[in-house]
N, C-alpha and C positions, 0 to 999 in steps of 0.2 A: 566549361572546357570539355572536349570530347575525351573518350577513352584512348589510351595508348594502343597502337596497333601491334600488340606484342604476342609472341608465341611462347607458351610455357616451355622452358627448356628442361630437357630430361636431366636428372642428376647424374653426376659422374659415376662410373662403375664402382661399386663398393669394393674397396681394396682389402680383401681378407676380412671383411666385416663379420662373416659368419664362421670363420675358421681361425680361432685364436690358439696360439701355442699354450699348452698347459704345463710345460716343463717336465722334468723327469720324476713325476709323482709315483711311477711304478716302483722306484727305489724304496720310498718310504713304506709303500704297501708291502713290498716283498720282505723287507727286513723286519717290519712289524710282525709279519707272519712267522718269520724266522725265530723271533724272540718267543712267540707263543709255542712254536713247535719244539723249541729247545728247553723249555722250562721243565725242571725236574723236581723242584721243591727243596733242593739241597745242593751241596757242593758236588759238582760233577767230576768224576775221576778223569785224570788226563787221558786224552785219546779215546774217550768213550764216544760211541756212536749215538746220534740223535735222529729223529725223523727227518731233520733238515739234510742229513747226509745220505738219505735214501735216494736212488737214481732220479726219480721224478722231480724231487725237490732240489737236488743238486744241479740238475739240468736247468731248472727254472732259475736258480740263483745265478748260474752262468749267463742265462739269457738276459737277466736284469743287468748284469755287468756289461754285456755287449750293448744293450740298449743305451746305457749311460755313456758309452763310448761312441754312440751314434753308428755303431756297426749293425745297421738294421737287418741286413740279409742274414748275418750270423745270429742275431737275436731271434729272427723268425724261425730259423732252422732249429735252434736249441729249444725254443718254446714249443715247436711242433713235436720235437722228440719227447719233451716232458709230458705233453698232452697224450702222446701215444702210449707212454708208460702208465699214465693215470688218466683215463678218458674223461673223468669228471673233475679234472684239475682246472677249476674255473680261472684261477690266476694265470695259468699257462695259456689258456685260450684267449684271455683278455690281452695278454702281452703279445701273443701271436697276431692278434688283430691290430694292435697299436703299431707293431713293426711293419705289417703289411700296408697299413695306411701311410706310414712314413715313406714307404717305397712306391706309393701310388698304385699298389696292387689291390684295387677296390673289391674285385670279386672275392679274393682271399680274405680281405678284411671283413667283408659282410658275412662270409661263412663262419669266421671265428667269432664274431659278435653274436651271430645267431645261436651259436653253441653256448655262449656265455648266458644269454637270456633264457635259453632252454634249461640250463642247469640251475640258474639263479634268476627267476622271473622278477625278483624284487631289486635287480641291479639298475640303478639310475644310470650309471656310467655305461653299462652295456647297451641300454636302449638309446641313450644319447648318441653313442658312437656308431651304433647300427644305423640310426637315422642319417648320420653324416655319410656313411658308406653308401646307403641307398641313394642319397641325393647325387653323389658322384656317378652312380651307375644310371642315372636318369629314371630311377624308380620313385617318382614323386609321391604317389599314393602310399607306397610302403614307408617312405621317409616320414610322411605326415603321421602315419599310425605309430611309428616308433617314437617320434618326438612327443606325440600325445601321451604315450605310456610313460615316457621319461618325466613329463610335467606332472603327471598324476602321482609320481613318486617323490618329486622334489621340484619346487617352483624356481626354476632357473631362468634368469633374464637372458642369458646367452642362448639357451635352447629356445626360449620363446621368440627371440629375435630371428633365429634361423628359421623357425617354423613360419613366422609372419612373412618374411621375405620370400620364402618358397611359395606360400599361398598367393602372394601378389603375382609372382611369376606365372603361376598356374591359373590366374584369372579368378581366383576365389577371394575377391576383394572384401566382402562383408566379414568373412572369417578373419582375414588378415587384419582388418581394422580393429576388430575386437582385441586381438593380441597386442597390437601396437598401442592401443589406448591403455592397456594394462601396463605396458612398459613406460608410457608417459606418466601414469599415476605413480609408478615406482621411482620416478625422477631420473630416468635414463639419461646418460651423458653422451649418447650416440646421436650425432646430428641427423644421420640418415633415418632414424626412427621418426623424427618430426617432419623431415622433408617428405617422407613417404606418406605420413598422415595428411600432410598438406595437399599432396597431389590427389590422394583418394577423396579427401573432403571436397576439393575443387570439382572432381568428376561427378560428385553427387549434388553439386550446386550449393554447398555450404561454404560460401566465400569467407565468412567471418572465422569459421574454424580453420579454414585454409590459411588465412592471414596469420592467425595466432600461432599456428604450427610453424610456418615459415619464419616468423620472428624468433621463435625458440631455436630453430635450426641455425640461423645466422648468429645467434648469441653464443652458440657452442663452436661454430666454425665459420670464419669469414670466407665464404665461398661465392664466386661470381654467379654461378648458375642459380643458387638459392636466392641471392639478392635480386637477380633478374626476375625470377618467378614471383617473388614478393611484390615487385613493381607491377607486374601484370595483374596480379590479384587486386592490389590497391587501386589500380586504374579502373578495373571493373566495378569497384565499390565507390567510384566517383571521388576517391581521395587523391586528387592530383598532387598536392604537396607531398603526401606520403609516398606516392608512386615515384615522383621526381627524386626524392631522397634515396629510394631503393635503387633506382636506375643509376644514380650518380655513384653509389657504392659499387654496383655491377661494372661500371665503366672503369673502375680501378683494376679490374682483372683482365688479363690478356684474352682469355677465351670468350669473354662476353663484352669486351670493350666496344667493338664496332656496332653490334646490335643495340646495346644500351644507349650509345650516343644517338642512334636513329630515334629511339623512343623518347629521349630527352628533347630532341629537336621537335618532335611531334607535339609533345606536351607543352613546350614553350610557345609553339605556334598555334596551339588550340585546334589542331587537326588530328585526324586519325580516329579509327573505330576499332575497339578491342576485338581481337580474334585469337582464341586460344585453341590449340589442337591437343 
């Protein structure tokens, strides 16, 4: 039986795959610092002043509270005031960057995170969020460098995935595949990791690796495009029963139903020649 005349379907746009909300973690950071700054080693007299009451830290505390209320503009303003009072106040700069990012003010966010990593080069969070800011600004090479530095400090699957998908977008496929393979070794539960591995493997002619990755992707998410692509790869491997099964799954999804039905008809009729773009 001949190959199915299928075209590998592009995966659906990743919905927020590289930008996950991290919650109000700045509260824990801020008040942990508050506890350290307030420690006196004994019972503190009522009304006594602590470092936390000094203007730079008082403004930062107010910024944290504004951030928790999702009053991002106010948080950015207060954090900026705190940083102006204490230029090396790394927490204020970081919170300023977080607030700017929440407002979509990516140049301001990048500037704040640049200051964070200047003051504290060992900050994983600073390099991570700087990379995200650079990506939003279209500064791909800078984003890659920032995420590489973040990974050197801490092996984060989220950062590695962001880096891998950016490298794919920039056409740096061999580097992207290296990072994606690491994610697979770590047992990633993100289907787009495997569907991207599958597509890159297909482009290099490694059809077996492509099939394996597509199978993993559909095991994590029942997606019509992924099933269709699996059918195309199996057809090129001369696995007509396997291709038919994949196309039948694809036909259960509205976005791939019509094309999958055409491939099913070709397979059952013994006609067609594979063509994947």
